[in-house]
Structures are given as C-alpha cells and as structure tokens.
N, C-alpha and C positions, 0 to 999 in steps of 0.2 A: 292792257298790260297782259303780259302773258303769265297765266296762272299754273302754279307749280305746287303739287303736295308731296311733302317729305314724310313719309312714316319712320318712326325711329329717328326724329330730328336731333334729340338730344344725345343720342350716341357720339361716339367719334368721328364716325363717318358722315353723319349729319351735320355736326357742328362745322367740318371743314367744308362740305359740300355748300352749305348755306353762305359761307364766307366766299366761296368761289362765285356761286350765283350774284350774289351782291355785288362784288367787286367787278363782275361782267358787264351788268347793266342795271340800270335804275327801272326799268320797266318791268321788273317780275314782281309779281304778288305771290308770296310764298305762306303756304299753309302748312305747319309743321304738327305733325301727330305724334305725341308721346305717352308713355304711361307713367304716372305719377310724376308729370312735368314740374321741375322745379326751375321756374323762370328766370329768377334772379341768377341762379348758378348757370344757366344756359347763357344768357344775355351777357353776364361778367365774362364768359369765356370767349364768346364771340367778340366782345369789344376788345380783347387782349390781343386778337391776331387779324382784327380788320379796323379799316378806317369807317366802317358803318356809323351813320348817323343815330345819335341817341334815341331818336323819336319812334324808331321801330314801326313806322306807319304802313310799310308794307311786308310784314312778318308778323303772322299771327301763330300762336300756339293752341292746339285742341289738345286737353288732357283727356285721354281715354285709351283703353285698350280694347274695347268692342268694336270690331269691325264693321258690325251693322251700322254703327255710327259713321265710320268711314266710307261706308258705301253710300250714305246719305250725304255726306260732304261732297263726294265725287259727283253724284246727281246732282246737287245744287249747283256747284261752282263750274263743272263742265272742265276741269283742267286740260291743259295743254301737254303738260308733263306729270307722269307720277314716278317718283322715286321710292321703291319699295324696300326699306332698309331694317324694319322692324321684326320683331319675333324673338323667339328663344334662340340664344346663341352659344349655349353651353352644350358640348356634346355629352359631358359628364353627367349633367343634369337630364339630359333627355333618355340616359339609359337608367336613370333611377326613377324616371317619369316617362313612359313609352308613349303616353298620349301626346307629348310635345309634338310627335309626327304629324297628328291630326290638326294640332293648333296651327302649325306651319301652312299646311294645306288648305285648310279651311278659310284662314285669313287672306290668303292669296284668291281663293274661289270668289270671296266677295267682291275682291277688286276686278277680277275677271267679269263678273256678272254686271257690276255697274258701268264699266266701260264700254261693254257691248251695247248697252242701252243707248249712251250719250252720242256714240258713233260720230267722232269728230277728230279724228287721226290723232287721238291723244297717244304719246310716246311713253313707253312705261319702262322702267328698269327694275329687274329682280336682282336682289343680292343671293345668288347661288355660292356654292362652297367647293372648296378642295377635297372636302371630305366625302363629296359623291364618288370620287375615283376610286375604282377596283385596283388592286396590285397590279402593277404594269412596268413596262419599260419607261426609264426616265429620261429626259424631263417630260413631265405630262401637258398635253396640249387639248386642244377641243375635240380632237378624236380619240383621245384614250378610252379605254373602256372604263365604263361606270357601275357601280354596284351599291355601295353604300353600307356601312358596317354599324350603324347606330340610328336610332329613331330619327333624331338630328337630320343626318345625312339623307335617310330614306325620305323625309318630308322635303328637303331641298331638292332631291332628284325628282320627286314628281312633280313639282312646279318646274323644273328645267325642262322635264320632257314635255310638258304641257307649251311652254312658251315655244320649243321648236316646232311641235305640231302646229299649233296657231300660225305661226309664221308661214308655215307651208300652204296651209289651208285658207289664210284670210289676207285682208290688207291691214290687219291691225299691226301696230309697230311696237312689238315686243323685245325687249331684250335682257339677255341673261349675262351677267358678269360673274364668272368663277373666280371667286376672291380668294386667294392664298391668305396665309397668314399676315396680319397688319398690325400696327400697334401705334401708339402715340402717348404724348402727357396726358391724354384725356381717357385713357383705356381704363377700366376699373380694376380693382386691386386683386381680382380673383382668376387672373390670366396668367399665364407661366412668368413672363418676363417681369412684370410687375410684381409677382411673389417673390423671385429671387431678388428683385431691387430691395424691397421691403423688409426681407429678412437680412440681407446684407447690412443694411442701414442699421437695424436694430443690433445687430452682432457688434457693429463698430461703436454704437452706444453702450453696449455691455447689457442690453435687455435680452440677448438671446447668446447661444453658445454652438448652435448647428443648424445646418440647411440639409432638408432631406429632400431628393429626387428619385425619380424613377430610373433614370438613366442619363448617362453624359453622351451617349453615341447617337441618339436621334438627331437627325438633320431636318430643319424645316426652312422654308423660303418665307423670308420676313421682309416686308416693306413697311414704308411711312404710311399713315392713314390720309394724311393730305395729298400724297401722290396718288393713292388709290380713288380718292374723291374726285381729282382729275381725270382718272381713266374713266370712271362711270359716268362723268358728264360727256367727254367726248363719246363713248359708246352710244349713249341716248341721243345725243345731237347728231352725230355723224355716223354711226355704225353702218357698215353695209351688210351685215348678217346678223343672225339672231343671237350668237353666243361669242363671248371673248373670254380667254384666259387672263386673270389680273395678276400678277406676280412679279418678282424682280427677275426670276431666272437664276438666282444665286442660293445655294444652299448654305446653311450655317448651323454648325452642331452647337448642342445645349452646353457642351463642355467650352466651347469659344464664348459663347453667353455669359457663362458664369465666371470664367477667368477675367472677361473684360470687366464686369461689372465689379468684382472684388479688386482687381487691381485699381481700378478708378477710385475706390474706396481706401486704398491703402491697406487692402487685406490680401492674406494669403489663403484663397479658398480651399487649398488640400487640408488646412487645419480643421476646417469646419464643415466638411462635407459628409453626409451619410447617404448611402443608395439603398433603396427598398423597392426591388422590383414588384412587388404586389400590389403598387399604386398606378402601375403601368394598364392601359386599356388593352383588353384582349384583341388580337389580329391588328392592332395598330402598326403600319408600315414603319421601317426605321428611319427611310428616307423619303421625303416628300419635296418635290423641286419642280417649278412650273417652267413651261415653255411659251414665253409671252410674244413670240414672232410674229403673229398674226395682228396683234394691235400695235406692236412696233412698226409694222410695215404698213399697214392700212390706216392708222390714225396717228403717226408719228410720235407715240407716247412710249415713255421710259421712266424707270424710276429716277429720281434725282437725289433722294437722301438713302445713303448706304446703311449698313448696320450699325457701324461704329457711332455716325452721327445720331441715329436714330436711339441708341442706347444712351447716350449722353444727354438727349431731350428728355427722355424718361427718367434717368437718375436725379438730373437737375430739378425737375419738376417735383419729385418726392423729397428732394432735400431742402426746395423752398416751401414746401407744405401749402404751395398756392392751389393745387387741384385734389 
C-alpha cells in the first residue's frame, strides 16, 4: 500500500484531502498527525462528506505537536508522500508571538532531515502562503516578489526558499503550494468570514447589535478548501515544477462578503456595521489576488466553487450548528 503522512489532518484542508485520497484508492495507508486530535469530531466530519468505510482500517491518527515524533514516524514507515499542512496559521498571533516563525521553520526542518535519511523518492508538499508576497503588480504569480511582513510569513518564506533550492540541487521531490485565502464549513471561528457569519447570526437572534471590522475595501482571493485540497493533490502527484500558486484568480471585497451574508440572513448590514481602522494590520495590502494560470495550464485545475456557494456552505453550517 502507498503510505501517506498528512500533518494537520484535522484542519479543513486535511479533512478534504483525506476524503479525496480515500475516494481515489483503497490502497492508501494514511497516517494523520494532529495536535490535540479529537478523533470523533474528525471521523464524524469525514463520514458526512465521503462514503469511506466505518472501520477506518487504513487511517491512523497520531496525536502530537512534537515534530521529533513526526521525524521518527517518517523514519519508521518510510512514506511515499508527505503533505505538510500543520503549524501556526494565524498571522495576528504570530505578530503577538514572534517565535512562531521559528516553530514553522524548525518543524519543516525535522521533515527535511528525516526524508533525506530514507532516500526513497518520497514526494513532499509544503503549504506555503500568499502572505509571503511583497507589494507588487497584480495578480500575483510564482515569479512575483516576496518579502514577508509578519513572523508567520517569514517562516513560510524561509521554507519556500528551501524547497526551491532543494529542487534545483537534488532529486528530492519537494513541492510548494502558495495558498491564497480559502474557507469551508470546517474552518474555525476565529477567521474573518466565520467571524462575520457568527456575528450576523447573533444579530438576527437579538444577541448582538453591531459588527466591527477594520475595513470594507480590502479585497482578497477566496477559494473553497475542497478545491484547494484537489490542487495540492495534483501538485504532489503530477507537478512539473517546485511551486504553484493556488487561488481562484478572483478578488472579492469584504464589503461584498458582508452584504451577501447579511442579505442571506434578511438583515440590512448598514444598520449594524462599525469601522475601526485600528484593528488593521500595519502594511497590509488592500488588494491581494492570485494568478493561477500555471496550475490551470499544467495540471488542468481550476476552482469549482465560487464565492457565493462558499458563503452559503459556511452560513448553513453555522445555522445548523453541526460543526
């Protein structure tokens, strides 16, 4: 059986990637690494989106955030593929805790160290981030300048540069997916879209009377997490180069997001909105949009779920209180 390690398996990307792998083949043996893994929640969610058998015989979860243990796992099973999706994901938290940068790079170094020892042509995917880009002409592609304006972005950028260097200097199969914003019904509640949805629901119930945001004018490139999971699978299995931009190529303003969510809930957003520019991040670009032409052309991938369908999925999930 083909052995696969997924770090961060219980996150939204990990859930959808696991679904895809299980539906692609029964000959995968998947080892999922998660921090404070809630196995029942993970398997319940997986069961709602796939016909995967109940016995879970070819899927094992490992509960750890210690990458020395991940290194040992890699050496023990000699995986055919590694999808490295775990690690700190909040830019705001990384600004508060700058050592986040070193957590990101050190964890990846454990993977590098162990893979170099097994020498079995293992294919490795690293979740890079659009946060790595410097202010530049839009849309942003694989050749756009990169800088990193936060500890989170600097850690991701350091790993990204390692992958490009390794790909040039060795036969190791490393791939970097430069992931733009993506959401799903399985996203945690501390991200922008979910925060807006939850506050709008509270307003509709009478439990709140306002929503505070830093700006309505910011534009971001949002995709559905299941589409992104398919992209990273294609990159890892069929990629022809070391890095790919993973995004929709479509920019959507926060104003549109707010108006859609409130209208869906039969609310007039203008009656409830407060703007507080002090909560904006310093030097944050107003507009970030991807140019996914490379993966479109080389791997025939593109977004299937548009922003409206994405928002409806997220709203309905919170209204149903199933996630």
